C-alpha positions in Angstrom: -4.1 21.2 61.2 -6.7 19.8 58.6 -6.0 16.1 58.3 -7.8 13.8 55.9 -9.2 10.7 57.6 -10.0 8.1 55.0 -12.1 5.0 55.9 -12.4 1.6 54.2 -14.0 -1.7 55.0 -12.0 -4.8 54.2 -12.7 -7.5 51.6 -10.9 -10.5 52.6 -5.7 -13.0 53.1 -0.3 -12.6 53.8 -0.4 -10.2 56.6 1.4 -6.8 56.2 4.0 -6.1 58.8 5.5 -2.8 60.1 8.9 -4.5 59.8 8.8 -3.9 56.1 8.6 -0.1 56.6 11.5 2.2 57.2 10.1 3.9 60.3 12.7 5.1 62.9 11.5 5.0 66.5 12.8 4.6 70.0 12.5 0.8 69.9 14.9 0.2 67.0 17.7 2.8 67.2 20.6 3.5 69.5 20.5 7.3 69.2 18.2 10.1 68.2 19.1 13.0 66.0 20.9 15.9 67.8 18.6 18.0 69.9 16.8 20.6 67.7 17.6 24.2 68.6 14.0 25.3 67.7 10.7 23.5 68.0 9.0 21.8 70.9 11.4 18.8 71.6 13.8 18.9 74.5 16.5 16.4 75.5 17.4 16.0 79.2 20.0 13.5 80.4 18.6 13.9 83.9 17.0 16.6 86.1 17.6 15.5 89.7 17.4 17.9 92.6 18.0 21.1 90.8 18.9 24.3 92.7 16.3 27.0 92.9 18.0 29.0 90.2 18.4 26.0 88.0 14.8 25.1 88.4 13.7 28.5 87.4 15.8 28.3 84.3 14.3 24.8 83.5 10.7 26.3 83.8 11.6 29.1 81.5 13.0 26.6 79.0 9.9 24.5 79.2 7.7 27.6 78.7 9.6 28.4 75.5 9.3 24.8 74.3 5.5 24.9 75.0 5.3 28.1 73.0 7.1 26.6 70.1 4.6 23.7 70.2 1.5 25.8 70.5 0.8 24.3 74.0 2.7 21.0 73.6 6.3 19.9 74.3 8.0 16.5 74.1 10.7 15.8 76.7 13.2 12.9 76.1 14.6 11.9 79.5 17.8 10.0 79.6 19.0 11.3 76.3 22.1 13.5 75.8 22.0 16.7 73.7 23.9 14.8 71.0 21.0 12.3 70.8 22.9 9.4 72.5 20.5 7.2 74.5 22.5 7.1 77.7 19.6 6.1 80.1 19.0 6.5 83.8 18.8 4.3 86.8 15.3 3.7 88.2 16.0 6.2 91.0 17.3 9.0 88.8 14.5 8.4 86.2 11.8 8.7 89.0 13.4 11.8 90.4 13.7 13.3 86.9 10.1 12.6 86.1 9.1 14.2 89.4 11.1 17.3 88.6 9.6 17.6 85.2 6.1 17.3 86.7 6.9 20.1 89.2 8.1 22.2 86.3 4.8 21.6 84.5 2.8 22.4 87.6 4.5 25.7 87.9 3.2 26.6 84.4 -0.2 25.1 84.9 0.6 22.2 82.5 0.3 18.4 82.8 2.7 15.5 82.0 1.9 12.2 80.4 4.5 9.4 79.9 4.1 8.4 76.2 6.6 5.5 76.3 9.5 4.0 78.2 12.4 1.8 77.1 14.9 -0.2 79.0 18.4 -0.1 77.3 20.8 -3.0 77.0 22.8 -1.4 80.0 19.8 -1.8 82.2 19.1 2.0 82.3 15.9 3.4 81.0 14.7 6.3 78.8 11.3 8.0 78.7 9.4 10.2 76.4 7.0 12.6 78.1 4.3 14.8 76.6 3.9 18.1 78.4 0.7 19.8 77.5 -0.8 23.2 78.5 -3.8 24.9 77.0 -2.6 28.4 76.0 -3.7 31.2 78.3 -5.8 32.8 75.6 -7.5 29.5 74.6 -10.0 27.1 76.2 -8.6 24.1 74.5 -6.2 22.9 71.8 -8.1 22.4 68.6 -7.4 20.2 65.7 -9.8 19.7 62.7 -10.1 16.4 61.0 -12.1 15.8 57.8 -13.5 12.3 57.5 -13.8 10.9 54.0 -14.7 7.5 52.6 -16.9 5.5 50.3 -20.6 5.0 51.0 -21.3 2.3 53.7 -17.6 2.3 54.9 -18.9 3.1 58.4 -17.9 6.8 58.7 -20.9 7.9 60.7 -20.9 4.7 62.9 -17.2 5.2 63.8 -17.8 8.9 64.6 -20.8 8.0 66.7 -18.8 5.4 68.7 -15.8 7.8 69.2 -17.9 10.9 70.2 -20.6 9.2 72.2 -18.6 6.5 73.9 -20.8 3.5 73.2 -20.1 0.7 70.8 -22.4 -0.1 67.8 -24.9 -3.0 67.9 -23.9 -4.1 64.4 -27.0 -2.6 62.8 -26.1 1.1 62.8 -27.3 2.3 66.2 -24.3 4.4 66.9 -24.7 6.5 63.7 -28.1 7.7 64.7 -26.6 10.6 66.6 -24.9 11.8 63.5 -28.1 12.1 61.4 -29.6 15.5 61.0 -32.5 14.9 58.6 -35.5 12.4 58.6 -34.5 11.0 55.2 -31.0 10.2 56.6 -32.6 8.1 59.4 -35.0 6.4 56.9 -32.3 5.5 54.5 -29.5 4.9 57.0 -27.1 7.1 55.0 -25.6 10.5 56.0 -26.2 12.9 53.2 -25.1 16.2 54.8 -21.9 17.5 56.3 -21.9 17.6 60.1 -19.5 18.7 62.7 -18.8 16.5 65.8 -16.6 17.2 68.8 -14.3 14.6 70.4 -12.8 16.0 73.5 -9.9 14.8 75.8 -8.8 15.8 79.2 -5.1 16.1 80.2 -4.6 12.3 80.3 -4.5 10.0 77.2 -8.1 8.8 76.5 -9.0 5.9 75.4 -18.9 -3.0 50.9 -15.6 -4.6 50.0 -12.1 -3.3 50.4 -10.9 0.1 49.3 -13.4 0.9 46.5 -15.3 3.7 44.9 -14.8 7.1 46.3 -12.1 5.8 48.7 -9.3 5.9 46.1 -10.7 9.1 44.8 -10.2 10.7 48.2 -6.8 9.3 48.7 -5.7 10.6 45.2 -6.9 14.0 46.1 -5.2 14.0 49.5 -1.9 13.0 47.9 -2.4 15.7 45.1 -3.1 18.4 47.7 -0.1 17.2 49.8 -2.0 17.2 53.0 -1.3 14.9 55.9 -3.9 12.0 56.2 -4.3 8.7 57.9 -6.4 5.6 57.1 -8.9 3.7 59.1 -10.0 0.2 58.0 -13.4 -0.5 59.5 -15.6 -3.6 60.1 -12.7 -6.0 60.9 -15.1 -7.9 63.1 -16.6 -9.2 59.9 -13.7 -9.8 57.6 -9.9 -9.9 57.9 -8.3 -6.7 56.4 -5.2 -8.4 54.8 -6.3 -7.9 51.2 -7.2 -4.3 51.8 -3.9 -3.7 53.5 -1.9 -5.0 50.6 -3.8 -2.9 48.0 -3.4 0.2 50.2 0.4 -0.5 50.6 0.7 -0.7 46.7 -1.2 2.5 46.2 0.7 4.5 48.8 4.1 3.3 47.5 3.5 4.0 43.8 5.2 6.7 41.8 3.6 10.2 42.5 2.7 9.2 46.1 5.7 7.6 47.7 4.1 7.5 51.1 5.3 5.1 53.8 2.4 3.0 55.3 2.6 2.3 59.0 0.1 -0.2 60.4 -0.7 0.7 64.0 -0.5 -2.3 66.2 0.5 -0.9 69.7 1.0 2.3 71.6 4.6 2.7 70.4 3.3 2.8 66.8 0.8 5.5 67.9 3.5 7.8 69.3 5.7 7.2 66.2 2.8 8.0 63.9 1.8 11.1 65.8 5.3 12.4 65.8 5.8 11.9 62.1 2.3 13.0 60.9 3.3 16.5 59.9 7.0 16.2 59.1 7.3 12.9 57.2 5.4 11.0 54.4 4.1 8.5 57.0 0.5 7.3 56.6 -0.8 5.6 59.7 -3.3 2.8 59.1 -5.7 1.7 61.8 -7.8 -1.5 61.8 -10.9 -1.1 63.9 -14.3 -2.5 64.7 -17.1 -0.2 65.9 -19.0 -3.3 67.2 -16.4 -5.1 69.4 -14.2 -2.1 70.0 -11.0 -3.6 68.6 -8.4 -0.9 67.6 -10.6 2.0 68.8 -8.3 2.7 71.8 -5.2 3.1 69.6 -7.2 5.4 67.3 -8.3 7.6 70.2 -4.8 7.8 71.6 -3.6 8.8 68.1 -6.2 11.6 67.9 -5.1 12.7 71.4 -1.4 13.0 70.7 -1.8 14.7 67.2 0.3 17.9 67.3 -1.3 21.3 66.4 -1.2 22.0 62.7 0.7 25.3 62.8 3.5 26.8 64.9 3.0 29.5 67.4 4.9 32.0 65.2 2.6 31.3 62.2 -0.5 31.4 64.5 0.6 34.8 65.8 1.2 36.1 62.3 -2.3 35.0 61.2 -3.9 36.6 64.3 -2.3 40.0 63.3 -4.1 40.0 59.9 -7.5 41.3 59.1 -10.3 38.8 60.2 -11.7 36.4 57.6 -14.4 34.1 58.7 -15.4 31.4 56.2 -19.1 30.4 56.5 -20.0 26.8 55.9 -23.4 26.8 57.8 -26.0 29.4 58.4 -29.5 29.4 60.0 -31.9 31.3 62.1 -32.7 30.0 65.6 -36.0 31.6 66.9 -35.4 35.0 68.4 -31.7 34.4 68.8 -30.8 35.9 65.4 -28.8 34.9 62.4 -26.2 32.2 63.3 -23.1 31.5 61.2 -21.0 28.4 61.5 -17.5 28.2 60.1 -13.8 28.7 60.4 -11.8 31.8 61.1 -8.8 31.6 58.8 -7.2 34.9 59.8 -7.4 37.5 62.5 -9.5 37.7 65.7 -13.2 38.3 66.1 -14.7 39.5 69.4 -18.2 40.1 70.7 -19.6 43.4 69.5 -17.3 43.6 66.4 -18.5 45.6 63.4 -18.1 43.6 60.3 -19.4 43.0 56.8 -20.8 39.8 55.2 -21.0 38.8 51.5 -20.8 38.8 48.7 -24.5 39.2 47.8 -25.8 38.4 44.4 -24.6 41.7 43.0 -21.2 41.2 44.5 -21.6 43.7 47.4 -21.1 43.3 51.1 -23.6 44.2 54.0 -22.6 45.6 57.4 -23.4 43.5 60.4 -22.5 43.3 64.1 -21.4 40.2 66.0 -23.8 39.6 68.8 -22.3 36.5 70.5 -19.8 33.7 69.8 -19.8 30.0 70.8 -17.0 27.5 70.4 -17.5 23.8 71.0 -21.1 24.7 72.1 -19.8 26.9 74.8 -20.1 30.7 74.8 -16.9 32.8 74.6 -15.9 36.3 74.0 -13.4 35.7 71.2 -12.4 33.5 68.4 -8.9 33.4 66.9 -7.3 32.4 63.6 -7.5 28.6 63.1 -10.5 28.1 65.3 -14.0 27.0 64.3 -16.9 28.8 65.9 -20.7 29.7 65.7 -21.2 33.4 65.4 -24.5 35.1 66.1 -25.4 38.4 64.3 -27.5 41.1 65.7 -30.0 40.9 62.8 -31.4 38.5 60.2 -29.8 38.9 56.8 -31.9 37.5 53.9 -30.1 35.7 51.1 -27.2 34.3 53.0 -25.6 31.1 51.7 -22.8 28.8 52.6 -19.5 29.9 51.0 -19.8 33.6 52.1 -17.3 35.3 54.3 -17.4 37.7 57.2 -14.7 40.4 57.0 -13.7 43.5 58.8 -15.2 46.8 57.8 -11.8 48.1 56.7 -11.6 45.7 53.8 -12.6 47.0 50.4 -14.4 43.7 49.7 -16.0 42.8 46.5 -17.2 39.6 45.0 -15.9 38.3 41.6 -17.4 36.2 38.8 -14.1 35.8 36.8 -10.8 34.4 38.2 -7.6 33.0 36.7 -5.8 29.9 38.1 -2.8 27.8 37.4 -4.3 24.3 37.2 -3.0 20.7 36.8 -5.4 18.1 35.2 -5.2 14.9 37.3 -7.5 13.0 34.9 -9.7 13.6 31.9 -10.8 10.9 29.3 -10.0 13.3 26.4 -9.1 17.0 27.1 -10.5 20.1 28.7 -11.5 22.9 26.2 -13.0 26.3 26.7 -16.7 25.9 27.5 -16.0 22.9 29.9 -18.2 23.2 32.9 -17.1 21.8 36.3 -17.8 21.9 40.0 -15.1 24.1 41.7 -14.2 23.8 45.3 -12.3 26.7 46.9 -12.2 26.5 50.6 -15.8 26.5 51.7 -17.0 27.5 48.2 -18.7 25.0 46.0 -20.1 26.3 42.6 -20.3 25.4 39.0 -17.7 27.3 36.9 -17.1 27.5 33.2 -13.7 27.5 31.5 -13.6 30.7 29.5 -10.1 30.4 28.2 -6.8 28.5 28.3 -3.7 30.7 28.1 -1.0 28.8 26.2 -2.9 26.1 24.4 -6.3 25.2 23.0 -6.9 22.3 25.5 -5.4 20.5 28.5 -4.9 16.8 28.8 -4.3 14.5 31.7 -1.1 15.4 33.6 -0.8 18.8 31.8 -0.6 22.2 33.5 -1.8 25.6 32.2 -3.3 28.9 33.3 -7.1 28.9 32.9 -9.7 31.7 33.1 -12.9 30.5 35.0 -16.3 32.2 35.4 -18.7 31.3 38.3 -22.0 30.3 36.7 -24.5 31.3 39.3 -23.3 34.2 41.5 -20.1 35.9 42.6 -17.9 34.6 45.3 -15.1 36.1 47.5 -11.8 34.5 46.5 -8.3 35.6 46.9 -4.9 35.1 45.1 -3.1 32.1 46.5 -6.2 30.0 47.4 -6.1 26.4 46.4 -8.9 25.0 44.2 -10.2 21.5 43.3 -12.4 20.9 40.4 -14.2 17.8 39.2 -16.9 16.7 36.7 -17.7 13.0 36.5 -14.4 11.2 36.4 -12.5 14.3 35.4 -10.6 16.1 38.2 -7.8 18.6 38.7 -6.2 21.0 41.2 -4.8 24.4 41.1 -4.1 27.8 42.7 -5.7 31.1 42.0 -3.3 33.6 40.4 -5.6 36.6 39.6 -9.1 37.8 40.4 -11.4 40.3 38.6 -13.6 42.0 41.2 -17.0 43.2 40.1 -17.4 46.9 39.6 -20.3 48.0 41.8 -22.6 51.0 40.9 -21.9 54.2 43.0 
């Protein structure tokens, strides 16, 4: 799952309350929806002293739920299949939790009690996370993009989360995020970096929303991707005004998102459970200096579910490999190193592949020498995983935005492509000849509007089919890819509908 993670710092005061928001959770309802037949959620009234045959059946059932959840399953203990919260006595609850733990151990999984509730009848119910890293993986990976206005505290927050030490109020924590001397001198991050925040099997612990912050929010809403919001620097200013402005923005027509201000662990679990299926936008208020709110944010990141189902993951792994390069460099005698995301297929050590497109649109044959994931060597990378791939030879002229493909692909770069686009904003209108920066996956290049199909121009909130031409060099794009374009205040989104590959000389 790629989530957008927007950051703000507050300006200055009527507190927003979660009581205003229509969020269903275990604390304010007497029943749950009926148990789903598919998915990773399982209801169990009680599992006390099962027979050997019954225990094996329960283990098989848990294995299936884990498979459905790509390594994660949620068990609601004390809940009937119909969703009625019946509850258990303390003795039966303890025995049921012990049985569930034994089931998990049988599969090499772990259990974590997310939350418990005592009902009016004195009985209790519990929600338990069962997590198992799939046998063919080293970990469960979730990618989160961090966006926000300059000086909102993005690098500082990432430094605190990944390094485990609070900031001193003067930016000490962000030093680990800097990659260039000018970043250290200016105190501002100017390049894209990738940081790793790891968890073990247990739950680990300027002014307001301005500038690019609302730009990023509008784009996330337009692309219909899940996102959550972090308000930083609450040790300096109360976030009430910022919360009110965010609530108004999220509830407006065209967005219709439900803000959920995270105040406790129960809010964290509710937010995590609804992140992919509902229009819920969790909002965290944190301080990187005194640590307030950081524990809830860390727990939320820990319980976020995988972005795709096991069936979708299996389908992607069966396809021909496609590795999108967003970083490339040469490290001494090691060879050419490529960093990026494998969107489809599987890549193994020693695989024969092709890389491109080069300036003439062609691809060059290469061999994968070694693979690293999360800075650890491995023999294989699968669809949906990010990795660093080392080639057996140095390839001159490589750039970010290229792809690594299997040799079987008849791959060619293209300069021209057609897309169905929607203009989110333009002061006047977009005409042929309009130049804009186009983002397609890991590609970022200037493109020119060559033609507009059904009209002479496109205004704000209008949609049409547009023919683009990359200005500098060919790129590898495919039908169905989403695109984002912007130039100054103008911006729009779309989907590629047709490509025109270059014809290469024999």
